[in-house]
C-alpha positions as CSV (number, residue, x, y, z in Angstrom):
1,M,13.1,-119.5,176.5
2,V,13.2,-121.7,179.6
3,N,16.7,-120.7,180.3
4,V,15.8,-117.0,179.9
5,A,12.9,-117.3,182.2
6,G,14.9,-119.1,184.8
7,K,17.5,-116.4,184.8
8,R,14.8,-113.8,185.1
9,N,13.1,-115.5,188.0
10,R,16.2,-116.1,190.0
11,L,16.0,-112.6,191.4
12,S,12.3,-112.6,192.1
13,Q,11.2,-116.0,193.5
14,T,10.9,-114.4,197.0
15,D,10.1,-110.8,196.0
16,V,6.9,-111.6,194.0
17,P,4.9,-113.4,196.7
18,R,5.8,-110.8,199.4
19,Y,5.0,-107.9,197.0
20,N,1.6,-109.5,196.0
21,R,0.8,-110.3,199.6
22,V,1.1,-106.7,200.5
23,V,-0.9,-105.7,197.5
24,M,-3.8,-107.9,198.6
25,T,-3.9,-106.4,202.1
26,G,-4.0,-103.0,200.5
27,G,-7.3,-103.8,198.8
28,L,-6.0,-102.8,195.4
29,N,-7.5,-104.2,192.2
30,F,-5.3,-105.7,189.6
31,G,-7.8,-106.8,187.0
32,G,-8.3,-105.8,183.4
33,K,-6.8,-106.6,180.0
34,R,-3.6,-104.6,180.4
35,E,-2.9,-106.4,183.6
36,L,-3.3,-109.8,182.0
37,L,-1.1,-108.7,179.1
38,A,1.6,-107.5,181.5
39,R,1.5,-110.9,183.4
40,G,1.8,-112.7,180.1
41,M,4.8,-110.7,179.1
42,Y,6.4,-111.0,182.5
43,W,6.0,-114.8,182.9
44,S,7.0,-115.5,179.2
45,G,10.3,-113.7,179.7
46,A,9.5,-111.0,177.1
47,S,10.0,-108.2,179.6
48,F,13.4,-109.6,180.5
49,L,14.5,-109.7,176.9
50,L,13.4,-106.1,176.5
51,S,15.4,-105.1,179.5
52,Q,18.6,-106.5,177.9
53,L,18.3,-104.5,174.7
54,P,19.7,-101.0,174.1
55,A,17.9,-98.3,176.0
56,R,16.0,-95.4,174.3
57,D,17.2,-91.9,175.2
58,S,14.3,-90.9,177.4
59,L,13.1,-89.6,180.7
60,L,10.4,-91.4,182.7
61,V,9.0,-89.3,185.5
62,L,7.0,-91.3,188.1
63,N,4.4,-89.4,190.0
64,Y,3.7,-90.7,193.6
65,H,1.3,-89.2,196.2
66,R,0.8,-91.1,199.4
67,I,2.7,-94.2,200.7
68,G,0.6,-96.5,202.8
69,N,-2.5,-98.7,202.9
70,P,-5.7,-97.1,201.5
71,D,-7.9,-99.3,203.7
72,D,-6.6,-97.5,206.8
73,D,-8.7,-94.3,206.4
74,L,-11.7,-92.8,204.8
75,F,-10.0,-90.4,202.5
76,D,-9.3,-90.6,198.8
77,P,-7.9,-94.1,198.0
78,G,-6.7,-92.8,194.6
79,V,-3.8,-90.9,196.1
80,F,-2.3,-94.0,197.6
81,S,0.5,-94.9,195.2
82,A,2.0,-97.9,197.0
83,T,2.6,-99.5,200.4
84,A,5.9,-99.1,202.0
85,D,7.1,-102.5,200.9
86,Q,5.9,-101.9,197.3
87,F,7.7,-98.6,197.2
88,N,10.9,-100.0,198.6
89,D,10.8,-102.9,196.0
90,Q,10.2,-100.5,193.2
91,I,13.1,-98.2,194.1
92,S,15.4,-101.3,194.4
93,Y,14.3,-102.6,191.0
94,L,14.7,-99.2,189.3
95,K,18.2,-98.9,190.7
96,S,19.2,-102.2,189.2
97,R,17.4,-102.0,185.8
98,A,17.3,-98.3,184.9
99,S,19.1,-95.0,185.6
100,L,17.6,-93.2,188.6
101,V,18.5,-89.5,188.2
102,T,18.3,-86.4,190.4
103,L,16.4,-83.3,189.5
104,E,19.6,-81.5,188.5
105,E,20.5,-84.4,186.2
106,A,17.1,-84.4,184.6
107,L,16.8,-80.7,183.9
108,P,19.5,-80.6,181.1
109,F,17.6,-83.3,179.4
110,I,14.3,-81.4,179.8
111,D,15.6,-78.1,178.5
112,G,17.8,-79.6,175.7
113,T,21.2,-78.5,177.0
114,S,22.4,-82.1,177.9
115,R,25.8,-83.0,176.5
116,E,25.5,-86.7,177.3
117,K,26.5,-89.1,174.6
118,T,25.2,-92.3,176.3
119,R,21.7,-93.3,175.5
120,R,19.8,-94.3,178.6
121,C,16.3,-94.4,180.2
122,R,16.4,-91.9,183.0
123,V,13.9,-92.3,185.8
124,L,13.0,-89.4,188.1
125,I,10.9,-90.0,191.3
126,T,8.4,-87.3,192.3
127,F,5.8,-86.8,195.0
128,D,2.9,-84.4,195.0
129,D,1.1,-82.7,197.9
130,G,3.6,-83.3,200.8
131,Y,1.5,-85.7,202.9
132,L,3.1,-86.6,206.3
133,D,3.7,-90.2,205.1
134,N,6.1,-88.7,202.5
135,Y,8.4,-87.7,205.4
136,K,7.7,-90.7,207.6
137,I,7.8,-93.5,205.1
138,A,9.0,-92.4,201.6
139,F,11.9,-90.3,202.7
140,P,13.6,-92.9,204.9
141,I,13.3,-95.5,202.0
142,L,14.8,-93.1,199.5
143,R,17.6,-92.1,201.8
144,S,18.5,-95.7,202.6
145,Q,18.5,-96.5,198.9
146,G,20.7,-93.5,198.0
147,A,18.0,-92.2,195.7
148,Q,16.5,-88.7,195.4
149,G,12.8,-87.8,195.4
150,V,11.4,-84.5,194.2
151,F,8.7,-83.3,196.6
152,F,6.2,-80.8,195.3
153,L,4.6,-78.8,198.2
154,A,1.4,-76.8,198.2
155,T,2.7,-74.1,200.7
156,S,-0.6,-73.4,202.4
157,M,-0.9,-77.0,203.4
158,V,2.5,-77.5,204.9
159,G,2.3,-78.6,208.5
160,T,-1.5,-78.3,208.7
161,C,-4.4,-80.5,209.5
162,Q,-6.1,-79.3,206.4
163,V,-8.3,-81.8,204.5
164,P,-7.8,-80.9,200.8
165,W,-10.8,-81.0,198.4
166,W,-10.2,-84.5,197.0
167,D,-10.0,-86.0,200.5
168,H,-13.0,-83.9,201.6
169,I,-15.0,-85.2,198.6
170,A,-13.9,-88.8,199.4
171,Y,-14.9,-88.5,203.1
172,L,-18.3,-87.1,202.2
173,V,-19.1,-89.8,199.7
174,K,-17.8,-92.7,201.9
175,T,-19.9,-91.5,204.9
176,A,-22.9,-90.6,202.7
177,R,-26.3,-91.4,204.3
178,R,-27.9,-91.0,200.9
179,R,-26.8,-93.7,198.5
180,Q,-28.6,-92.0,195.5
181,F,-28.5,-88.3,194.8
182,T,-27.9,-85.8,192.0
183,L,-25.4,-83.0,191.7
184,R,-26.2,-79.9,189.6
185,Y,-23.0,-77.9,189.6
186,P,-21.0,-77.4,187.4
187,A,-23.0,-80.0,185.5
188,D,-25.7,-82.6,186.2
189,L,-24.4,-85.9,187.6
190,A,-26.6,-88.7,189.0
191,V,-24.9,-90.7,191.6
192,D,-26.0,-94.2,192.6
193,I,-23.5,-95.7,195.0
194,E,-25.4,-99.0,195.3
195,M,-25.6,-99.5,191.6
196,S,-22.2,-98.1,190.4
197,G,-20.2,-99.0,193.5
198,M,-18.1,-96.7,195.8
199,D,-15.0,-96.5,193.7
200,A,-16.8,-95.6,190.4
201,S,-19.1,-93.1,192.1
202,L,-16.2,-91.4,193.8
203,Q,-14.2,-91.2,190.6
204,N,-17.2,-89.6,188.8
205,I,-17.6,-87.0,191.4
206,L,-13.9,-86.1,191.5
207,K,-13.9,-85.9,187.7
208,L,-16.8,-83.5,187.9
209,Y,-15.0,-81.3,190.4
210,K,-11.9,-81.1,188.2
211,Q,-13.7,-79.7,185.2
212,P,-12.4,-76.3,184.1
213,N,-15.9,-74.7,184.4
214,N,-16.0,-75.4,188.2
215,S,-15.3,-71.8,189.1
216,D,-16.8,-72.1,192.6
217,P,-15.2,-75.0,194.4
218,V,-16.9,-74.0,197.7
219,R,-20.3,-74.2,196.1
220,F,-19.4,-77.7,194.8
221,L,-18.5,-79.0,198.2
222,L,-21.6,-77.4,199.9
223,E,-23.9,-79.1,197.4
224,L,-22.2,-82.4,197.7
225,A,-22.5,-82.3,201.5
226,E,-26.2,-81.3,201.3
227,E,-27.1,-83.9,198.7
228,S,-25.1,-86.8,200.0
229,K,-25.8,-86.1,203.7
230,G,-22.2,-87.2,204.4
231,E,-20.2,-86.4,207.5
232,E,-17.7,-83.6,207.5
233,P,-14.1,-84.9,207.9
234,P,-12.2,-84.4,211.2
235,G,-9.7,-81.7,211.2
236,T,-7.6,-82.5,214.3
237,L,-4.8,-84.6,213.0
238,R,-1.8,-83.2,211.1
239,R,-1.8,-84.6,207.6
240,F,1.1,-82.8,205.9
241,L,4.8,-82.6,206.6
242,N,6.0,-79.4,208.3
243,W,8.8,-76.9,207.4
244,D,11.3,-78.5,209.8
245,E,10.7,-81.9,208.2
246,A,11.0,-80.3,204.7
247,R,14.3,-78.7,205.8
248,E,15.6,-82.1,206.9
249,M,14.6,-83.7,203.7
250,S,16.3,-80.9,201.7
251,R,19.5,-81.2,203.8
252,D,19.6,-85.0,203.2
253,G,19.5,-84.7,199.4
254,M,15.8,-84.5,198.5
255,A,14.6,-81.8,196.1
256,I,11.7,-79.5,196.8
257,G,9.5,-78.0,194.2
258,S,6.2,-76.0,194.1
259,H,2.7,-77.4,193.8
260,T,1.3,-73.8,193.9
261,R,0.1,-72.1,197.1
262,S,-3.3,-73.6,197.6
263,H,-3.5,-76.5,195.1
264,S,-6.2,-74.9,193.1
265,V,-6.8,-76.2,189.6
266,L,-5.1,-73.5,187.6
267,S,-7.3,-73.6,184.6
268,Q,-10.3,-72.7,186.8
269,L,-8.6,-69.4,187.8
270,K,-8.2,-66.1,186.0
271,P,-4.6,-65.2,184.9
272,D,-3.9,-62.9,187.8
273,R,-4.9,-65.5,190.3
274,Q,-2.8,-68.1,188.6
275,L,0.2,-65.9,188.7
276,E,-0.4,-65.2,192.4
277,E,-0.6,-69.0,193.1
278,L,2.7,-69.5,191.2
279,S,4.7,-66.6,192.6
280,Q,3.6,-66.8,196.2
281,S,4.5,-70.4,196.4
282,R,8.1,-69.7,195.2
283,T,8.5,-66.9,197.6
284,I,7.4,-68.9,200.6
285,L,9.5,-71.9,199.7
286,K,12.6,-69.5,199.4
287,E,11.8,-67.9,202.8
288,Q,11.3,-71.2,204.6
289,L,13.8,-73.5,203.0
290,G,16.3,-71.3,201.3
291,V,15.8,-73.0,198.0
292,E,14.9,-71.5,194.6
293,A,12.1,-74.1,193.9
294,D,12.2,-73.3,190.3
295,V,10.2,-76.4,189.2
296,L,6.4,-76.8,189.4
297,A,3.9,-79.7,189.4
298,Y,0.5,-78.6,188.1
299,P,-2.3,-79.4,190.6
300,V,-4.2,-82.4,189.2
301,G,-1.9,-82.3,186.1
302,R,-4.5,-83.4,183.5
303,K,-4.5,-81.8,180.0
304,V,-7.4,-79.6,181.0
305,S,-5.9,-78.6,184.3
306,F,-3.6,-76.0,182.7
307,T,-3.6,-74.0,179.5
308,G,-1.1,-72.6,177.1
309,Q,-1.5,-69.3,178.9
310,T,-0.8,-71.1,182.2
311,Q,2.5,-72.3,180.8
312,M,3.5,-68.8,179.8
313,L,2.7,-67.6,183.3
314,V,4.8,-70.4,184.8
315,R,7.7,-69.2,182.7
316,D,7.1,-65.6,183.7
317,A,7.1,-66.6,187.3
318,G,10.7,-67.9,187.0
319,Y,10.2,-71.6,186.8
320,R,12.6,-73.7,184.7
321,A,10.2,-76.6,184.2
322,A,6.7,-77.7,185.0
323,F,5.3,-81.2,185.2
324,S,1.9,-82.6,184.1
325,S,0.5,-85.9,185.2
326,Y,-1.5,-87.5,182.4
327,G,1.0,-90.2,181.4
328,G,3.8,-90.7,178.9
329,A,7.6,-90.6,178.8
330,N,9.8,-87.7,177.6
331,M,12.0,-88.2,174.5
332,Q,15.3,-86.4,173.7
333,G,14.7,-83.2,171.8
334,K,10.9,-83.6,172.0
335,T,10.2,-82.5,175.6
336,S,8.4,-79.3,176.4
337,P,10.0,-77.7,179.6
338,Y,6.5,-76.6,180.7
339,N,4.7,-79.8,180.1
340,V,7.1,-82.5,181.3
341,K,5.0,-85.7,181.2
342,R,4.6,-87.8,184.3
343,T,3.1,-91.2,184.9
344,K,0.8,-91.5,188.0
345,M,1.6,-94.4,190.2
346,V,-1.3,-96.1,191.7
347,G,-2.2,-99.8,192.4
348,Q,0.4,-101.5,190.2
349,S,1.1,-105.2,190.5
350,W,4.8,-106.3,190.6
351,S,4.6,-108.0,187.3
352,R,3.0,-104.9,185.6
353,F,5.5,-102.5,187.1
354,R,8.5,-104.6,185.9
355,V,7.0,-104.9,182.4
356,Q,6.1,-101.3,182.1
357,T,9.7,-100.3,183.1
358,A,11.2,-102.7,180.6
359,V,9.0,-101.6,177.8
360,C,9.7,-97.9,178.6
361,R,13.4,-98.5,178.7
362,F,13.4,-99.9,175.2
363,T,10.5,-97.9,173.4
364,G,10.1,-94.7,175.5
365,S,6.4,-95.7,176.1
366,Y,5.2,-96.7,179.6
367,W,2.9,-99.5,178.5
368,P,0.8,-101.6,178.9
């Protein structure tokens, strides 16, 4: 075991301290039983042994949002997936220990038409929302590493200063003058920031917003603003990449997909509105970028964020595949083209990232 661990650590003696130093400055929390288990597996050499065994025939889709430091602004920290250094290290590691694939390479696996004989753990890198840091930070890293990312754009947000609902909620809560208040729509929620803490309070409010019975998002935000007495977010800085930047990314090998038109939670909409969101987005992406954009990422991507009817509408709108975001890997012959599972990337330590990748490569499960 000593020799195995020595071999494993030879690569990472300098990487781990730098990665962890960046983590700490980002204010991310790496506590909990799963983190402790991952550290134990990492330092014991168990994850290295798993990485040497034959790979399971699978597709792991990683779901990133923003790249940067969540301490640098007052918006939703939950959409910060990694710092620039972390993301660069993750892509380097995946290149050496797994099979990074492009969207066109992943689609035959997804739809069951793949003729590959070699069993391997494929990894697809995806980004949701199209934040400006996707262009400024993530894109140069991917390009320098010779890797492709799939960027799912909500077309109404491209090039705008728009503050989407999750960032709007975070800004109101973080600037709240009332530390205790109650929301009544779409269900009762008592909020006590002093008692529960900022992170837990924000997550509870975001969870309430995402409920399928929230049919009036404007009402929700108005009530939150009134009850919290929070400040309205500034709307003067561009927050999302523009069409010229998207064209450059497409020309340089990145793939572009749809994230609907307005990033509405589809399960909250009637069927005609869902189809409108799905179809208009494809049309606009074709007009602006000259791409078919026949893959979709469901906004929010939880099991309750889309329905069986939504999946049929996605197919009717001409999409080849649609991606969820509630975790899990995709196995050969057991993958639904309109519910391709993705694992959300947020606040992972270096040891846990490596353990999860090694475990998934061998078992098909992104754990712990």
